[in-house]
C-alpha positions as CSV (number, residue, x, y, z in Angstrom):
1,M,-0.1,0.0,0.0
2,G,1.2,3.5,-0.7
3,K,1.9,6.2,1.8
4,R,-1.1,7.4,3.3
5,T,-1.2,11.1,3.5
6,R,-3.1,12.6,6.8
7,V,-5.9,15.3,5.7
8,T,-4.9,18.3,8.2
9,K,-7.4,21.2,8.8
10,K,-4.9,23.4,7.0
11,G,-5.0,21.0,3.9
12,L,-8.8,21.4,4.1
13,K,-9.0,25.0,4.5
14,H,-6.5,25.2,1.5
15,D,-8.7,22.5,-0.6
16,A,-11.6,24.7,0.1
17,F,-10.0,27.8,-0.9
18,V,-8.9,26.2,-3.9
19,E,-12.2,25.1,-4.7
20,T,-14.1,28.3,-4.1
21,T,-11.7,30.2,-6.5
22,A,-12.3,27.6,-8.9
23,K,-15.8,28.2,-8.7
24,G,-15.3,31.7,-8.8
25,T,-13.3,31.5,-12.0
26,K,-15.6,29.5,-13.7
27,F,-18.6,31.7,-12.8
28,I,-16.6,34.8,-14.2
29,E,-15.5,32.7,-17.6
30,E,-19.1,31.7,-17.6
31,H,-20.7,35.3,-17.2
32,L,-17.8,37.6,-18.4
33,S,-19.5,38.1,-21.7
34,K,-22.5,39.0,-20.2
35,L,-20.9,41.2,-17.8
36,L,-19.1,42.8,-20.5
37,I,-22.4,43.2,-22.8
38,G,-24.0,44.8,-20.0
39,A,-21.2,47.3,-19.2
40,A,-21.5,48.2,-22.8
41,A,-25.1,48.8,-22.6
42,V,-24.4,51.1,-19.6
43,L,-21.6,52.9,-21.6
44,V,-24.0,53.3,-24.8
45,A,-27.1,54.2,-22.6
46,V,-25.1,56.9,-20.9
47,V,-23.6,58.2,-24.4
48,V,-27.0,58.2,-25.9
49,V,-28.5,60.3,-22.7
50,F,-25.4,62.7,-23.2
51,F,-26.4,63.2,-26.8
52,V,-30.1,63.4,-26.4
53,V,-29.5,66.0,-23.7
54,R,-26.9,68.0,-25.7
55,G,-29.3,67.3,-28.9
56,Q,-32.1,68.9,-26.9
57,K,-30.2,72.0,-25.9
58,A,-29.5,72.5,-29.4
59,A,-32.9,72.1,-30.3
60,N,-34.1,74.6,-27.8
61,R,-31.5,77.0,-28.9
62,E,-32.9,76.8,-32.5
63,A,-36.6,76.9,-31.5
64,Q,-35.6,80.1,-29.3
65,G,-34.0,81.8,-32.4
66,L,-37.0,81.1,-34.8
67,L,-39.4,82.3,-31.9
68,A,-37.3,85.6,-31.8
69,V,-37.6,85.8,-35.5
70,A,-41.2,85.3,-35.6
71,T,-41.7,87.8,-32.7
72,E,-39.8,90.4,-34.6
73,S,-42.0,89.8,-37.4
74,L,-45.4,90.3,-35.1
75,N,-43.7,93.7,-34.0
76,Q,-43.5,95.0,-37.2
77,G,-46.9,94.2,-38.0
78,L,-46.4,91.5,-40.3
79,M,-49.2,89.1,-38.9
80,A,-49.1,86.7,-41.8
81,Q,-45.8,86.1,-41.9
82,A,-45.6,85.9,-38.1
83,S,-48.4,83.5,-38.0
84,D,-46.1,81.3,-40.7
85,Q,-43.1,81.4,-38.5
86,Y,-45.0,80.6,-35.2
87,R,-46.4,77.4,-36.8
88,G,-42.9,76.6,-38.1
89,V,-41.8,76.5,-34.5
90,I,-44.8,74.3,-33.2
91,E,-44.4,71.9,-36.0
92,A,-40.5,71.9,-35.9
93,Y,-39.9,72.0,-32.0
94,P,-43.0,70.3,-30.1
95,G,-42.8,70.3,-26.6
96,T,-40.3,72.9,-26.2
97,R,-41.1,76.1,-24.6
98,S,-40.5,78.0,-27.5
99,A,-43.3,75.9,-29.1
100,G,-45.6,76.9,-26.2
101,A,-45.0,80.4,-26.5
102,A,-45.3,80.3,-30.4
103,T,-48.6,78.4,-29.5
104,C,-50.0,81.2,-27.4
105,Y,-49.0,84.3,-29.4
106,L,-50.5,82.2,-32.5
107,G,-53.7,82.3,-30.6
108,S,-53.7,86.0,-30.2
109,I,-52.8,86.7,-33.9
110,L,-55.7,84.6,-34.8
111,F,-57.9,86.4,-32.3
112,H,-57.0,89.8,-33.8
113,Q,-57.8,88.4,-37.0
114,K,-61.4,87.4,-35.9
115,Q,-60.6,83.6,-36.3
116,Y,-62.3,82.7,-33.2
117,D,-62.3,78.8,-33.6
118,E,-58.8,78.8,-34.5
119,A,-57.7,81.1,-31.8
120,L,-59.4,79.0,-29.1
121,A,-57.8,76.0,-30.4
122,Q,-54.6,77.4,-29.9
123,F,-55.4,79.0,-26.7
124,D,-56.8,75.3,-25.6
125,A,-53.5,73.7,-26.8
126,Y,-51.5,75.9,-24.9
127,L,-53.4,75.4,-21.5
128,N,-53.4,71.8,-22.2
129,D,-49.8,71.1,-23.2
130,Y,-47.8,73.9,-21.6
131,G,-50.2,75.7,-19.1
132,S,-47.8,76.1,-16.1
133,P,-48.4,79.4,-14.1
134,G,-46.9,82.4,-15.7
135,N,-47.7,85.5,-18.1
136,L,-48.5,83.1,-21.1
137,R,-50.9,81.1,-19.2
138,V,-52.5,84.7,-18.2
139,I,-52.6,85.3,-22.0
140,A,-54.2,82.1,-22.9
141,L,-57.0,82.1,-20.2
142,E,-57.7,86.0,-21.2
143,G,-57.7,84.9,-24.9
144,K,-60.1,82.2,-24.4
145,A,-62.2,84.4,-22.2
146,A,-62.3,86.9,-24.7
147,V,-63.2,84.5,-27.5
148,F,-66.6,83.3,-25.3
149,E,-67.1,87.1,-25.0
150,Q,-67.2,87.4,-28.9
151,R,-69.5,84.2,-29.1
152,R,-71.6,86.1,-26.5
153,D,-71.2,82.9,-24.1
154,F,-71.0,85.6,-21.3
155,Q,-71.4,83.1,-18.5
156,A,-68.4,81.2,-19.7
157,A,-66.3,84.0,-19.9
158,S,-67.0,85.5,-16.7
159,T,-66.0,81.8,-15.1
160,L,-62.7,82.1,-16.6
161,Y,-62.3,85.8,-15.6
162,E,-62.8,84.6,-12.1
163,Q,-60.4,81.8,-12.2
164,L,-57.9,84.2,-13.5
165,A,-58.8,86.3,-10.3
166,T,-58.3,83.7,-8.0
167,E,-55.0,82.3,-9.7
168,R,-53.8,86.0,-9.3
169,K,-55.0,86.5,-5.8
170,A,-51.3,87.1,-5.0
171,E,-51.4,90.4,-7.4
172,P,-54.3,92.5,-6.4
173,A,-54.7,94.8,-9.1
174,A,-54.5,92.0,-11.5
175,A,-56.9,90.2,-9.4
176,A,-59.2,93.0,-9.2
177,R,-59.2,93.6,-13.2
178,S,-60.3,89.9,-13.5
179,L,-63.0,90.4,-11.3
180,M,-64.2,93.4,-13.1
181,A,-63.9,91.8,-16.4
182,A,-66.1,89.1,-14.9
183,A,-68.6,91.7,-14.0
184,R,-68.5,93.2,-17.4
185,C,-69.6,89.9,-18.9
186,Q,-72.6,89.7,-16.2
187,R,-73.5,93.1,-16.9
188,A,-73.6,91.9,-20.7
189,A,-75.8,89.2,-19.6
190,Q,-78.0,91.6,-17.3
191,N,-77.4,89.2,-14.5
192,W,-77.1,92.3,-12.2
193,E,-77.2,90.0,-9.0
194,A,-73.6,88.5,-10.1
195,V,-72.5,92.1,-11.0
196,K,-73.3,93.2,-7.7
197,S,-71.5,90.2,-6.1
198,L,-68.4,90.6,-8.3
199,A,-68.4,94.2,-7.8
200,G,-68.7,94.1,-4.3
201,R,-65.7,91.7,-4.0
202,V,-63.4,94.3,-5.5
203,V,-64.6,96.7,-3.3
204,A,-64.2,94.8,-0.4
205,D,-61.0,92.8,-1.2
206,Y,-59.3,95.1,-3.3
207,P,-60.1,98.8,-2.3
208,D,-56.8,100.4,-3.1
209,T,-56.4,99.2,-6.5
210,P,-57.1,101.2,-9.9
211,S,-60.3,99.0,-10.6
212,A,-61.9,99.8,-7.4
213,G,-63.6,103.1,-8.5
214,D,-65.1,101.4,-11.6
215,A,-66.4,98.5,-9.1
216,R,-68.0,101.1,-6.7
217,V,-70.1,102.7,-10.0
218,A,-71.1,98.9,-11.2
219,L,-71.9,98.3,-7.7
220,A,-74.4,101.2,-7.2
221,E,-75.6,100.5,-10.7
222,A,-76.4,96.8,-9.9
223,S,-77.8,97.7,-6.5
224,A,-80.4,100.4,-8.1
225,L,-81.1,97.8,-10.7
226,T,-82.1,95.0,-8.1
227,T,-83.8,97.1,-5.5
228,P,-87.5,96.1,-5.4
């Protein structure tokens, strides 16, 4: 019989280490390609995001430039030309802030041209797709209310003006103007109780604004007409 080799704890530990190392090596060999593919995918994703972000910034700059050109045309009174240019921004750069501005400005041009249905569509498009708080939202809401006034839908117009007054509560003069615009619509509809209510709000809540004088006159008129 051959010489027997005694198995020690040290030997067991060594063998276990070798076995574990072998298993680890086998795992790496089997999955190395997958790991490399995964790493490559992450790298590609990072590169794609980088170029997308850079492309978006470039697109935003281009859109801003075209928006400025269109607005200059509008300032010069070239409305037809400005309309085409605004449409170009909307179609070429959807989703950008410049496209939102172009949508709102185009609605204003169409309203000026008495194309009320088309103007309303643009104002609605802005409010639905871009309508975060700010000056453009105010323009879109006022434009939409003005369209309803032209259609003699005074109640709808008044509701929008009241909405504006609520949204601009932190701006007393602007809120008061919006309430008086709502009162104007109710006056056109000869809804004197509503006029009295709206004008009364201006007198009570915004007594120091420029609209307060008109509100007092409207309140007196409405009160006279609603007194039995």
